[in-house]
N, C-alpha and C positions, 0 to 999 in steps of 0.2 A: 408494437405495446413493448415497453419498458416495464419492467417488474422488477423496482426498486427496492427489492426488499433487504435489509439489514437488520442480521440478528446473532442472539449467540449461537455459539454452534452445540448442537446438540450432543450434549455427554456420551451419544452411545456412538455417537462419530468420532469421537477425540480418539487420537493412538494413547494411550496409559503410557506415563513416565515416570518409573517408579513409584505407582501407583498413586501420584499425585491428580488432585482434579484440577484441571488447567483454570476451571473457574471461576475457580476461588483467587487467583489471583491478583494483584493490586491491577495489573493489567488485561485483562479476561479477554479470549478467543470470541473474534467476532468473523461474519461473513456479509459481504454483499455479490446481491448476485442478482443478474438483467439478460435480458434478449436482446440484441442487435440484428432486426429481421430475423433467419432461424439458427442463431450461434447464440451463444449460452456463455456471458463474462463473467468467473465465480472472483472473487477477490476474499483471502483469507488474510489475515492482521490480526495483530494484538494490540487491543483498543487505551492505551495510557492517560490520565487527565493532567490538567494544566499543575493542578493541584499549587499556586499562587507562584507557578516558578515564568520566568521568560524561555517560552520556546524558542521561535527562532531569532540563530543568533551567537546565541546561550547555549539552551540544553540540546539542542539540534546546532551546532556549529555550522555555518554556512562555510561552501567553499570544501566540502567533505561530505563524501558518501554516507548517505544515510538511511536504513534499512524500511524505511518508508510505514514503521510500526512498532514494538516494541517485543523480547521475548526472541521466537522463530523470525527467520526473514518475511515481508509480506508476500507472499505467491499471489499468483493471477494465472488463470487457469480458462483456457478457450479451447471449445470442442470444435472450431470453425476459423476460417482465413477471418481475420480484422486487418481494419487499418488503424492502427493508434498514432496519433498526433502526427497524420502525414504519413508513415512510415509501415509497411506489409507487417501484419505476424501471424507465423501459422499454428496451426490448432496444435494447445501442449500446454505444460504446466510449466511457469517461468517464477522466477525469483524480481521481486519489483524494488528496486531502489532510487533515491532520489541523489540529485547533490543543490541543496538549497542555494541559492545568493542572494543577495540583494534586490537583486532585480530580477531575471530569466534563471528556470531552473536545470536541471537537465534530469529527464526523466531517463533510465535502463530497466531492459528488461534482459534476464541474463539465465542460463538456461541450466543453472547450479541452483536444486532444489531440496529443502530438505534440513539446511544449515542450521543452527543458531547464529541469531544478528549480529553481532557482535564478538568480538575476540578481547581478553582480561584489557589490554590495552585501550580499548573506546575505539580500534579501528574494524570497519565492518567484513565481515567472513567474505564479499561477493571478490570472486576471481574474475578480473579485469580478460582473462581469456573465453573465456563464457558468455562475454554479452554476444546478443544476438539485435540487440537494438537502442539506438540512442534518440530522444527529439529535444528539442528547447520546448517550455512550455512556461508563460508567466503569469505569477500569481497573482490573486486579488486581495484585497482587504475584505474582509469579513463585512457585514452588515452587522451584526451582534459574535456574543461571544463564543467560542466552541469550548467546552471545559475538555470532552473526550475526543482523542481523534476519533474520526467516521470516514468509511466511507461510502458514497453514496451514487449511485449507480444513477445516471439521468436518461433520455432518447439522443442525447450527442456525446455523447459520452461519460465520464463518471469524473467524481470530486472527493479530493482527499483533503477533508476540515480539519482544522483545530485552530485553539488559540484566537488569531484575529484576521488570520487565512483563508480562502479556497484557492487551493491549486486545480483547476480544471485538465485535464487530459480528453480530447478530441479523439474519438471513435465512431466508426464506420463498420 
């Protein structure tokens, strides 16, 4: 049974940065969490809105690494081994990145965590030497418009949903 809970981060669980309330950000912190067997998968991300912008290929350029959210780099945490997009992933906390293209996307799981998602030049803070897993996944068009970036845990994996696309990442 999968618990596909998606929630704003509890203010008591949020680290404080210069005493700013992260929940008041334009891209507030969110959490998606669920179980695959006895293993819990948690995704922590900041959820930007479309705000009448073209997302794929413009705000999020094709063929460049993206932090898969806003603000800090998106993280995934698992308390047991999982198979993600056909690749083994050990228990731990990781940053989650994607490289979107017009067809297949590359998902990247990276052992570095805690970093801000991008540098001043708009490049990600990802250090390639810390990549622990890469896999190809194909997004599909969404049947409805999705204003706010959302992660959703499903029985067979998780979805990244935003604007007009859904990226399904299989998990076992």
